[in-house]
Structures are given as structure tokens and as C-alpha cells.
N, C-alpha and C positions, 0 to 999 in steps of 0.2 A: 608349677604348671602341670606336672604329671599328676599331682593329687587332684587337680581340677578335672582333668581328663578322666581319671579313674572314677571319681564320684559321678560324673555324667554317664560314663559307660555302664556302671553298675545299675543305674536307674533304667537305661534303655535297652540293654542286652536281653535277648530272650532267655528264659529259664533254661532251655536246652543247651545254651552256650555255657552257662555257669555250672549246671548240674548235668554232667555227661559221664560216660563210663570211664573216662580218663581222669576225672577229678575225684580221686578216692576220698579226699577230705570232705567234699561236698555231699557225699552219699548220705551221711547221717546228720547233716547239719543244715541249718538255714542261715543265709547271710543276713546280718542286720541291715536295716535301711541305711543308705548312704547319708552322711551328714550334709546339711545345706551350706555349712561354712567350714573353713579350715580351723585347725586348732588355734593358730595364731589369732585369727579373727575372734574366735570365742574367748580366748584368754584376755585379749585387749579389752573386750567388752565387759568381762566379769572379774578382772583382776582386783585384788584388795586395794583399797585407797590408802 
């Protein structure tokens, strides 16, 4: 559930919330786009037969 909320929040939060002066990590980096599905969903769809 937390992963679902985080993926949604990353998509809708304004850039100033993610990249501010208190986010030292974000100063020189760009966040990758949030995935549309969880790892479990992806794995179940793509696991070896």
C-alpha cells in the first residue's frame, strides 16, 4: 500500500517539493519516472515458465 501511495505521489508532487534546498541528494540528480506496476506484478507477468 505504501508503494502505491509513493508511486502516485512522485507523479503528482510539484518539482519544488522533490527538489528543494533540504534535499541534498536531489540537487544533482533527476528522479526516474515512477513505475506503473509493482515489482510483484511485473515479476508475475514476466517470470520464466
